[in-house]
Rosetta silent file (secondary structure, phi, psi, omega in degrees, C-alpha in Angstrom):
SEQUENCE: MSAGTTDADRIAVRHRSLARPLLYAALVLCALLTLLPFLWVISGSLRSLDEIRSDPGAWLPHDVTLDNFTRLFATEGFGRFLVNSIVVAAIVVIGNIVAASAAGYALAKLDFAGKRIAFGTVMAALMVPFTAVFVPQFVITVDLGLADTLTGIALPAMALPLSVFIMRQYALSIPDELLEAARIDGAGEFRIFFRIFLPLAGPAVATVTIMSFLFSWNNFIWPLIVAQSTSSYTLPVGLAATSQAAAHVTDYGLMLAGAIVVMLPVLVLFLFLQRHFVRGIAGTGMR
SCORE:     score description
SCORE:     0.000 S_00000001
   1 L     0.000  135.106  178.923   56.896   26.295   25.948 S_00000001
   2 L   -79.724  168.788 -176.439   59.811   24.090   26.859 S_00000001
   3 L   -66.072  -25.966 -177.065   63.404   24.958   26.021 S_00000001
   4 L   -87.339    3.872 -178.484   63.445   22.382   23.245 S_00000001
   5 L   -71.852  128.471 -179.310   60.461   23.857   21.434 S_00000001
   6 L   -88.673  168.372  176.797   61.341   24.905   17.898 S_00000001
   7 H   -62.680  -35.628  179.510   59.960   27.842   15.952 S_00000001
   8 H   -63.604  -39.203  177.970   57.994   25.433   13.774 S_00000001
   9 H   -65.671  -42.026  179.414   56.272   23.996   16.855 S_00000001
  10 H   -63.930  -38.734  178.451   55.366   27.472   18.091 S_00000001
  11 H   -65.967  -40.107  179.140   53.938   28.398   14.693 S_00000001
  12 H   -64.364  -40.631  177.525   51.906   25.168   14.592 S_00000001
  13 H   -64.335  -42.508  179.866   50.473   25.843   18.082 S_00000001
  14 H   -62.845  -41.871  179.075   49.626   29.421   17.058 S_00000001
  15 H   -64.491  -40.519  177.791   47.871   28.199   13.939 S_00000001
  16 H   -65.237  -36.427  179.678   45.843   25.665   15.913 S_00000001
  17 H   -69.511  -27.838  178.746   44.807   28.337   18.405 S_00000001
  18 H   -86.897  -25.804 -174.321   43.616   30.559   15.581 S_00000001
  19 H   -68.527  -38.683 -177.193   41.935   27.794   13.594 S_00000001
  20 H   -64.566  -50.260  176.978   39.285   26.983   16.198 S_00000001
  21 H   -59.994  -37.242  178.827   37.869   30.555   16.550 S_00000001
  22 H   -65.283  -40.325  178.047   37.896   30.944   12.770 S_00000001
  23 H   -62.167  -46.562  179.337   36.059   27.646   12.373 S_00000001
  24 H   -63.419  -39.447  178.493   33.406   28.652   14.917 S_00000001
  25 H   -62.838  -41.034  179.962   33.028   32.080   13.260 S_00000001
  26 H   -66.897  -39.600  178.379   32.496   30.383    9.861 S_00000001
  27 H   -65.361  -41.099  178.065   29.935   27.985   11.354 S_00000001
  28 H   -64.033  -40.744  178.181   28.035   30.842   12.991 S_00000001
  29 H   -62.381  -44.641  179.233   28.040   32.768    9.711 S_00000001
  30 H   -63.143  -40.076  178.556   26.714   29.740    7.813 S_00000001
  31 H   -63.254  -42.067 -179.888   24.031   29.226   10.472 S_00000001
  32 H   -66.106  -41.618  177.984   22.921   32.860   10.219 S_00000001
  33 H   -63.588  -35.418  178.311   22.755   32.683    6.414 S_00000001
  34 H   -69.762  -35.962 -176.218   20.652   29.516    6.700 S_00000001
  35 H   -79.443  -18.725 -174.438   18.309   31.110    9.239 S_00000001
  36 H   -56.915  -47.788  178.557   17.734   34.351    7.300 S_00000001
  37 H   -60.734  -38.022  178.948   14.921   32.984    5.078 S_00000001
  38 H   -66.117  -38.519  177.400   13.166   31.456    8.116 S_00000001
  39 H   -63.468  -38.208  179.867   13.439   34.792    9.969 S_00000001
  40 H   -69.045  -38.214  177.193   11.893   36.592    7.009 S_00000001
  41 H   -62.767  -43.610  179.203    9.024   34.055    6.886 S_00000001
  42 H   -63.766  -43.853  178.875    8.343   34.579   10.599 S_00000001
  43 H   -61.643  -44.624 -179.130    8.479   38.360   10.145 S_00000001
  44 H   -65.042  -33.423  179.968    6.181   38.210    7.118 S_00000001
  45 H   -69.170  -18.543 -179.460    3.636   36.040    8.951 S_00000001
  46 L  -101.651   13.817  179.098    3.350   38.789   11.581 S_00000001
  47 L  -115.719  153.502  177.163    2.693   41.571    9.049 S_00000001
  48 L   -76.252  161.445 -178.668   -0.538   42.586    7.352 S_00000001
  49 H   -63.457  -38.638  179.141   -1.012   41.982    3.654 S_00000001
  50 H   -63.572  -37.660 -179.597   -0.979   45.725    2.891 S_00000001
  51 H   -70.710  -36.434  178.100    2.348   46.101    4.717 S_00000001
  52 H   -65.185  -40.672 -179.125    3.867   43.170    2.855 S_00000001
  53 H   -69.568  -36.872 -177.471    2.805   44.655   -0.466 S_00000001
  54 H   -74.732  -33.214 -179.175    4.056   48.127    0.382 S_00000001
  55 L  -144.383   73.986 -173.765    7.467   46.950    1.675 S_00000001
  56 L   -67.904  -19.987 -178.418    8.059   43.278    0.808 S_00000001
  57 L   -91.967    2.513 -178.577   11.753   43.347    1.652 S_00000001
  58 L   -67.310  143.200 -178.954   11.387   44.593    5.207 S_00000001
  59 L   -94.626  -23.096 -179.099   12.840   42.333    7.898 S_00000001
  60 L  -123.253  135.548  177.786   10.832   43.629   10.869 S_00000001
  61 L   -71.880  140.467  175.609    7.084   44.295   10.952 S_00000001
  62 L   -71.545  -42.529  178.458    5.987   47.846   11.691 S_00000001
  63 L  -127.567  108.517 -179.305    2.814   46.635   13.375 S_00000001
  64 L   -70.053  130.375  179.557    2.860   43.080   14.735 S_00000001
  65 L  -141.780  145.306  175.738   -0.387   41.266   14.092 S_00000001
  66 L  -103.270   18.404 -177.002   -1.622   37.702   14.484 S_00000001
  67 H   -64.875  -34.294  178.777   -4.430   38.240   11.990 S_00000001
  68 H   -61.647  -42.678  178.558   -2.792   35.944    9.416 S_00000001
  69 H   -68.566  -37.813  178.336   -2.828   33.022   11.868 S_00000001
  70 H   -63.171  -44.711  179.054   -6.401   33.829   12.933 S_00000001
  71 H   -68.261  -32.786  179.423   -7.569   33.827    9.304 S_00000001
  72 H   -64.220  -50.019 -177.906   -5.578   30.650    8.618 S_00000001
  73 H   -70.010  -21.161  178.040   -7.175   28.626   11.397 S_00000001
  74 H   -88.590   -4.851 -178.282  -10.586   30.048   10.438 S_00000001
  75 L   -65.844  135.219 -179.527  -10.135   29.019    6.801 S_00000001
  76 L   -64.379  126.840  177.570  -12.739   26.535    5.635 S_00000001
  77 L    93.193   -4.759 -176.898  -11.224   23.085    5.344 S_00000001
  78 H   -60.639  -44.215  179.834   -7.998   23.867    7.262 S_00000001
  79 H   -60.851  -41.994  178.937   -8.722   21.217    9.907 S_00000001
  80 H   -65.492  -42.017  177.618   -9.429   18.621    7.228 S_00000001
  81 H   -61.109  -40.606 -179.240   -6.203   19.465    5.380 S_00000001
  82 H   -65.426  -43.876  179.184   -4.227   19.118    8.615 S_00000001
  83 H   -64.425  -41.408  178.920   -5.796   15.757    9.463 S_00000001
  84 H   -59.950  -42.741  179.250   -5.191   14.475    5.927 S_00000001
  85 H   -63.331  -40.826  179.809   -1.507   15.442    6.160 S_00000001
  86 H   -64.715  -44.095 -179.577   -1.171   13.717    9.540 S_00000001
  87 H   -62.213  -48.983 -178.747   -2.842   10.534    8.257 S_00000001
  88 H   -63.195  -43.702  179.126   -0.719   10.397    5.094 S_00000001
  89 H   -62.323  -38.925  178.539    2.486   11.116    7.040 S_00000001
  90 H   -65.403  -40.776  178.466    1.654    8.383    9.562 S_00000001
  91 H   -64.348  -42.334 -177.720    1.052    5.824    6.798 S_00000001
  92 H   -66.736  -44.695 -177.540    4.311    6.822    5.056 S_00000001
  93 H   -64.718  -48.428 -179.932    6.383    6.735    8.253 S_00000001
  94 H   -62.764  -42.219  178.666    5.022    3.365    9.408 S_00000001
  95 H   -61.434  -41.488  179.285    5.413    1.915    5.930 S_00000001
  96 H   -69.784  -37.823  179.761    9.049    3.053    5.723 S_00000001
  97 H   -63.355  -43.705 -176.641    9.882    1.778    9.215 S_00000001
  98 H   -81.170  -57.618 -173.420    8.473   -1.680    8.449 S_00000001
  99 H   -68.558  -49.266 -177.263    8.990   -2.165    4.690 S_00000001
 100 H   -67.877  -34.451  177.290   12.279   -0.285    4.293 S_00000001
 101 H   -65.828  -42.680  178.732   13.694   -1.898    7.446 S_00000001
 102 H   -63.362  -44.504  179.663   12.763   -5.353    6.217 S_00000001
 103 H   -65.112  -42.703  177.566   14.229   -4.689    2.783 S_00000001
 104 H   -62.747  -41.528  178.195   17.412   -3.225    4.271 S_00000001
 105 H   -62.811  -44.146 -178.272   17.803   -6.143    6.657 S_00000001
 106 H   -66.107  -39.502 -179.000   17.329   -8.657    3.828 S_00000001
 107 H   -70.085  -24.758 -177.629   19.820   -6.892    1.540 S_00000001
 108 H   -96.113  -34.979 -167.722   22.436   -6.765    4.287 S_00000001
 109 H  -118.953   -8.887 -178.452   22.047   -9.989    6.240 S_00000001
 110 L  -114.224  148.976  176.690   20.304  -12.586    4.034 S_00000001
 111 L  -105.755  124.021  179.404   21.610  -14.484    1.028 S_00000001
 112 L  -153.968  159.294 -179.268   19.164  -14.958   -1.849 S_00000001
 113 L   -64.848  135.016  178.818   19.218  -15.083   -5.632 S_00000001
 114 L    81.640   16.938 -177.404   19.289  -11.681   -7.252 S_00000001
 115 H   -62.026  -45.648 -179.930   20.500   -9.879   -4.145 S_00000001
 116 H   -66.966  -37.884  178.561   22.973   -7.696   -6.033 S_00000001
 117 H   -65.817  -39.072  178.084   20.400   -6.919   -8.706 S_00000001
 118 H   -63.508  -43.700  179.124   17.871   -5.893   -6.022 S_00000001
 119 H   -68.138  -36.905  176.416   20.371   -3.579   -4.357 S_00000001
 120 H   -63.680  -35.089  177.035   21.386   -2.173   -7.758 S_00000001
 121 H   -65.271  -39.182  177.085   17.700   -1.450   -8.437 S_00000001
 122 H   -64.188  -44.104  178.693   17.443    0.459   -5.161 S_00000001
 123 H   -64.359  -38.480  177.284   20.516    2.527   -6.035 S_00000001
 124 H   -65.308  -38.977  178.452   19.139    3.212   -9.509 S_00000001
 125 H   -62.991  -29.089  176.842   15.847    4.327   -8.010 S_00000001
 126 H   -65.908  -26.193 -175.860   17.736    6.875   -5.903 S_00000001
 127 H   -95.366   -7.738 -177.499   18.977    8.519   -9.108 S_00000001
 128 L   -87.817  123.002 -179.857   15.674    8.616  -10.991 S_00000001
 129 L   -70.528  155.053 -176.747   13.897   12.001  -10.623 S_00000001
 130 H   -63.564  -33.521 -178.468   10.246   12.027   -9.606 S_00000001
 131 H   -63.503  -17.404 -179.648    9.213   13.728  -12.876 S_00000001
 132 H   -85.431  -14.390 -173.901   10.311   10.598  -14.732 S_00000001
 133 L  -125.371   -5.918 -174.364    8.032    8.239  -12.836 S_00000001
 134 H   -69.943  -25.164  177.901    4.980   10.216  -11.688 S_00000001
 135 H   -68.279  -52.251  176.632    3.010    9.424  -14.877 S_00000001
 136 H   -63.676  -33.048  176.184    3.268    5.620  -14.519 S_00000001
 137 H   -62.641  -40.962 -179.763    2.705    6.001  -10.755 S_00000001
 138 H   -68.144  -39.368  178.241   -0.480    7.913  -11.447 S_00000001
 139 H   -62.637  -43.209  179.249   -1.688    5.320  -14.004 S_00000001
 140 H   -65.273  -39.911  178.770   -1.070    2.512  -11.478 S_00000001
 141 H   -62.818  -41.820  178.114   -2.836    4.484   -8.758 S_00000001
 142 H   -66.929  -40.997  179.281   -5.881    5.002  -10.978 S_00000001
 143 H   -64.272  -30.546  178.119   -5.926    1.309  -12.025 S_00000001
 144 L   -81.571   -2.798 -179.060   -5.923    0.320   -8.344 S_00000001
 145 L    72.984   27.109 -176.356   -8.896    2.607   -7.720 S_00000001
 146 L  -108.350    8.249  177.003   -6.918    4.736   -5.293 S_00000001
 147 L   -65.817  143.359 -179.788   -7.176    8.092   -7.074 S_00000001
 148 L    62.848   34.262  175.695   -8.513   10.878   -4.822 S_00000001
 149 L  -132.806  155.804  178.376   -7.776    8.865   -1.663 S_00000001
 150 H   -67.308  -33.123  177.042   -5.289    9.295    1.140 S_00000001
 151 H   -63.029  -42.465  178.284   -4.018    5.764    0.518 S_00000001
 152 H   -64.243  -34.098  177.210   -3.215    6.667   -3.074 S_00000001
 153 H   -69.499  -37.898 -174.091   -1.279    9.726   -1.902 S_00000001
 154 H   -85.252  -27.027 -168.759    0.753    7.724    0.624 S_00000001
 155 H   -55.191  -48.148 -176.171    1.304    4.499   -1.348 S_00000001
 156 H   -65.571  -19.300 -177.377    4.304    5.498   -3.568 S_00000001
 157 H  -103.602   11.908 -176.050    6.264    6.773   -0.563 S_00000001
 158 L   -77.515  -11.058  174.140    5.717    3.834    1.770 S_00000001
 159 L  -147.883   77.592 -175.937    9.159    2.344    0.957 S_00000001
 160 L   -68.476  139.165  177.935   11.460    5.129   -0.199 S_00000001
 161 H   -56.198  -37.166  179.017   14.739    3.985   -1.826 S_00000001
 162 H   -63.938  -37.731  177.628   16.671    6.295    0.504 S_00000001
 163 H   -65.390  -41.754  177.563   15.080    4.609    3.534 S_00000001
 164 H   -61.436  -42.605 -178.682   16.019    1.164    2.198 S_00000001
 165 H   -64.023  -44.236  179.185   19.588    2.357    1.629 S_00000001
 166 H   -60.764  -48.379 -178.174   19.868    3.818    5.147 S_00000001
 167 H   -64.985  -37.689  179.318   18.568    0.670    6.795 S_00000001
 168 H   -65.296  -45.190 -179.549   20.781   -1.561    4.653 S_00000001
 169 H   -63.909  -39.573  179.339   23.904    0.452    5.499 S_00000001
 170 H   -69.897  -37.096  179.574   23.102    0.417    9.215 S_00000001
 171 H   -62.743  -30.399  179.242   22.373   -3.324    9.141 S_00000001
 172 H   -64.470  -24.837 -177.644   25.845   -3.946    7.792 S_00000001
 173 L   -83.395   -9.086  178.717   27.297   -2.518   11.026 S_00000001
 174 L   -84.366  128.430 -175.017   25.478   -5.099   13.180 S_00000001
 175 L   -61.244  136.353  177.628   27.718   -8.156   13.862 S_00000001
 176 H   -66.244  -29.866 -178.766   26.704  -11.304   12.016 S_00000001
 177 H   -60.744  -34.409 -179.845   27.730  -13.332   15.096 S_00000001
 178 H   -65.481  -43.326 -179.414   24.859  -11.842   17.072 S_00000001
 179 H   -71.345  -36.310  178.923   22.289  -12.932   14.508 S_00000001
 180 H   -64.482  -38.503  177.696   23.912  -16.353   14.125 S_00000001
 181 H   -61.797  -39.439  178.162   23.687  -16.879   17.889 S_00000001
 182 H   -66.631  -37.728  179.125   19.952  -16.126   17.736 S_00000001
 183 H   -67.077  -39.355  178.691   19.522  -18.610   14.865 S_00000001
 184 H   -62.843  -35.293  179.027   21.395  -21.290   16.827 S_00000001
 185 L   -76.348    0.489  176.016   18.962  -20.690   19.736 S_00000001
 186 L    95.643    9.760  179.951   16.083  -21.441   17.357 S_00000001
 187 L   -77.990  136.909  177.084   14.912  -17.916   16.562 S_00000001
 188 L   -82.568  170.491 -177.606   13.325  -17.444   13.140 S_00000001
 189 H   -63.255  -36.757  178.275   14.112  -14.567   10.825 S_00000001
 190 H   -65.429  -40.974  178.417   10.952  -12.652   11.712 S_00000001
 191 H   -66.112  -41.211  177.291   11.741  -12.909   15.411 S_00000001
 192 H   -62.560  -41.659 -178.460   15.337  -11.863   14.803 S_00000001
 193 H   -62.878  -48.904 -174.577   14.131   -8.919   12.732 S_00000001
 194 H   -83.004  -30.753 -174.491   11.592   -7.612   15.251 S_00000001
 195 H   -97.091  -21.803 -177.339   13.269   -8.596   18.527 S_00000001
 196 H  -117.473  -53.500 -173.629   16.969   -8.053   17.728 S_00000001
 197 H   -67.827  -52.565 -176.079   17.507   -6.019   14.589 S_00000001
 198 H   -61.250  -43.274  176.196   14.899   -3.261   15.023 S_00000001
 199 H   -60.865  -37.304  179.739   15.827   -2.469   18.675 S_00000001
 200 H   -74.187  -23.537 -177.070   19.509   -2.251   17.683 S_00000001
 201 L   -93.964   25.791 -179.490   18.663   -0.119   14.627 S_00000001
 202 H   -51.791  -49.783  178.637   17.041    2.646   16.693 S_00000001
 203 H   -60.215  -39.864  177.832   19.229    5.465   15.286 S_00000001
 204 H   -67.704  -38.991  178.249   18.579    4.340   11.699 S_00000001
 205 H   -63.375  -39.844  177.291   14.853    4.058   12.397 S_00000001
 206 H   -63.327  -39.602  178.927   14.898    7.614   13.793 S_00000001
 207 H   -64.947  -45.047  177.920   16.670    8.810   10.645 S_00000001
 208 H   -64.288  -37.522  178.255   14.139    7.067    8.401 S_00000001
 209 H   -61.026  -48.643 -178.773   11.288    8.499   10.498 S_00000001
 210 H   -64.781  -46.219 -175.768   12.482   12.070   10.082 S_00000001
 211 H   -68.731  -40.838  179.457   13.278   11.782    6.384 S_00000001
 212 H   -70.129  -39.012  176.508   10.084    9.978    5.423 S_00000001
 213 H   -63.227  -43.052  179.342    7.962   12.350    7.518 S_00000001
 214 H   -62.648  -42.160  178.544    9.676   15.347    5.953 S_00000001
 215 H   -62.014  -45.516 -177.387    9.145   13.914    2.451 S_00000001
 216 H   -72.189  -42.577 -173.990    5.457   13.248    3.072 S_00000001
 217 H   -66.175  -36.101 -177.881    4.710   16.413    5.017 S_00000001
 218 H   -96.295   -1.372 -177.066    6.226   18.757    2.414 S_00000001
 219 L   -65.505  130.786 -176.976    5.155   16.804   -0.640 S_00000001
 220 L  -121.018  -46.600 -172.999    3.152   18.999   -2.981 S_00000001
 221 H   -63.733  -50.633 -175.665    3.221   17.742   -6.591 S_00000001
 222 H   -65.237  -48.025  176.131    2.017   14.160   -6.001 S_00000001
 223 H   -60.024  -34.378  177.657   -0.914   15.073   -3.693 S_00000001
 224 H   -63.593  -36.373  179.779   -1.865   17.800   -6.155 S_00000001
 225 H   -74.937  -43.440 -173.322   -2.013   15.224   -8.952 S_00000001
 226 H   -80.524  -41.014 -176.721   -3.818   12.467   -7.073 S_00000001
 227 L   -75.635  116.452 -177.088   -6.231   14.549   -4.957 S_00000001
 228 L  -106.813    2.015  175.919   -9.103   15.543   -7.220 S_00000001
 229 L  -144.001  157.108 -177.142  -11.337   17.063   -4.523 S_00000001
 230 H   -63.881  -22.445 -179.847  -10.735   19.306   -1.539 S_00000001
 231 H   -66.892  -18.049 -179.941  -11.672   16.448    0.805 S_00000001
 232 H  -108.023    2.848 -178.837   -8.379   14.732   -0.103 S_00000001
 233 L   -66.075  138.011  169.543   -6.141   17.793   -0.057 S_00000001
 234 L   -89.473  177.484 -171.396   -3.114   17.696    2.219 S_00000001
 235 H   -62.073  -47.089  178.917   -1.912   20.797    4.020 S_00000001
 236 H   -59.777  -41.943 -179.746    0.519   22.146    1.345 S_00000001
 237 H   -68.874  -43.997  179.390   -2.051   21.694   -1.429 S_00000001
 238 H   -62.346  -41.123 -179.941   -4.892   23.114    0.666 S_00000001
 239 H   -67.208  -38.637  177.552   -2.864   26.155    1.709 S_00000001
 240 H   -64.652  -34.982 -179.624   -1.858   26.840   -1.902 S_00000001
 241 H   -74.256  -40.032 -174.976   -5.518   26.653   -2.954 S_00000001
 242 H   -84.433  -13.995 -178.762   -6.895   28.829   -0.141 S_00000001
 243 L   -83.086   -2.658  176.315   -4.146   31.480   -0.309 S_00000001
 244 E   -85.847  111.494 -178.549   -5.432   32.682   -3.667 S_00000001
 245 L   -84.143 -168.584 -178.387   -7.543   35.768   -2.941 S_00000001
 246 H   -63.282  154.014  179.485   -9.933   37.536   -5.241 S_00000001
 247 H    56.594   30.122  177.286   -8.793   38.406   -8.765 S_00000001
 248 H    58.678   35.286  177.723   -6.088   35.750   -8.522 S_00000001
 249 L  -100.319  127.126 -177.331   -4.018   37.810   -6.072 S_00000001
 250 E   -74.512  131.874  175.588   -1.965   35.730   -3.687 S_00000001
 251 L   -87.554   91.170 -173.745   -2.535   36.362    0.018 S_00000001
 252 H   -65.572  -33.900  178.847    1.110   36.294    1.095 S_00000001
 253 H   -61.642  -44.787  178.418    0.312   36.841    4.763 S_00000001
 254 H   -66.539  -38.442  179.891   -1.866   33.742    4.828 S_00000001
 255 H   -67.057  -40.113  179.819    0.718   31.769    2.865 S_00000001
 256 H   -69.847  -38.067  175.500    3.565   32.722    5.228 S_00000001
 257 H   -63.503  -38.783  176.572    1.472   31.862    8.283 S_00000001
 258 H   -65.636  -35.623  177.252    0.734   28.514    6.678 S_00000001
 259 H   -61.900  -38.495  178.303    4.463   27.991    6.071 S_00000001
 260 H   -65.618  -42.468  178.838    5.092   28.439    9.772 S_00000001
 261 H   -63.715  -41.072  178.301    2.393   25.912   10.644 S_00000001
 262 H   -66.684  -33.328 -176.159    3.795   23.400    8.158 S_00000001
 263 H   -74.116  -33.037 -171.243    7.319   23.944    9.499 S_00000001
 264 H   -60.809  -47.448  179.557    6.549   23.427   13.193 S_00000001
 265 H   -59.419  -39.108  179.782    5.834   19.629   13.216 S_00000001
 266 H   -64.402  -43.711 -178.806    9.060   18.911   11.306 S_00000001
 267 H   -64.258  -42.840 -179.808   11.060   21.106   13.717 S_00000001
 268 H   -65.065  -43.053  178.783    9.522   19.484   16.794 S_00000001
 269 H   -61.983  -41.991  179.844   10.127   15.984   15.447 S_00000001
 270 H   -66.941  -37.919  178.908   13.736   16.764   14.639 S_00000001
 271 H   -63.068  -38.346 -179.746   14.353   18.269   18.084 S_00000001
 272 H   -71.521  -35.039 -173.789   13.036   15.106   19.732 S_00000001
 273 H  -108.985   13.322 -174.835   15.003   12.719   17.495 S_00000001
 274 H   -58.454  -46.619 -179.314   18.087   14.838   16.840 S_00000001
 275 H   -60.628  -44.488  178.503   20.499   12.706   18.848 S_00000001
 276 H   -68.528  -34.639  179.525   19.311    9.474   17.205 S_00000001
 277 H   -61.970  -47.303  179.872   19.280   11.187   13.790 S_00000001
 278 H   -63.785  -42.368  177.493   22.957   12.146   14.057 S_00000001
 279 H   -63.141  -37.508 -179.727   23.892    8.651   15.248 S_00000001
 280 H   -68.696  -41.382  177.862   21.918    7.120   12.405 S_00000001
 281 H   -64.169  -42.033  179.416   23.610    9.268    9.756 S_00000001
 282 H   -67.125  -35.710 -179.016   27.020    8.441   11.216 S_00000001
 283 H   -72.077  -24.562 -179.741   26.192    4.731   11.410 S_00000001
 284 H   -89.336   -7.253 -179.916   25.144    4.534    7.765 S_00000001
 285 L    81.628   12.657 -179.913   28.310    6.191    6.507 S_00000001
 286 L   -86.937   73.337 -177.976   26.383    9.137    4.962 S_00000001
 287 L  -105.824    0.000    0.000   28.969   11.769    5.835 S_00000001
């Protein structure tokens, strides 16, 4: 401290030196509280069904076993459920990358009649709960002949309003001068979209990829409604159906092992795209 330092300056420096450790301690505490349910799921997946029933609140297994995972992978139809989930998630992700990106680009960079109404419709769709629209969605799906098909499961989520909003917000951050220069050089809108906009919108595309994949991968109600046979079940629906043991008793060990399997692809995808995801969220202003 210099000779001219006042008591107020010293107090401010002391407060700043204490604020950082307290902030880190609070963040660590919040992280631990968030991780506790996941740790219990992992512990439960490594316990036998009898042990879970006898002591459901235990955090550590008395006897570690992989029997739940063995029975899960040996369950009839598990491979088909997994493939169905992968196919549906791929359709949803590709649909959101293409359709939502195109819609977001048009709402941000193109002038057309009804532009404000279209954006207002997207914002309104963000506020409408799924329970308010799943009946008309199901009627439309049946009328299109897509009931009990993977396409019917994926179709309503191929252009999520949130994905359109994210791409539109990110497109606003791209300079108009760059696009105008491409138009002056003779580039059409499709070429500008695929060759200029999409490469620049990598962080937003990564954000849309993660969110749409997470929505599709964890979706339970809509696949349960549309899928009318086990051949169309996705992984969450199939696991819920196969975890019911005799006399309508839930096999919690099998269910927890299935939860771990469902969780892993999302975790791996997020770890790979984490840097782009954070940049995409920051670029869209969703803070």
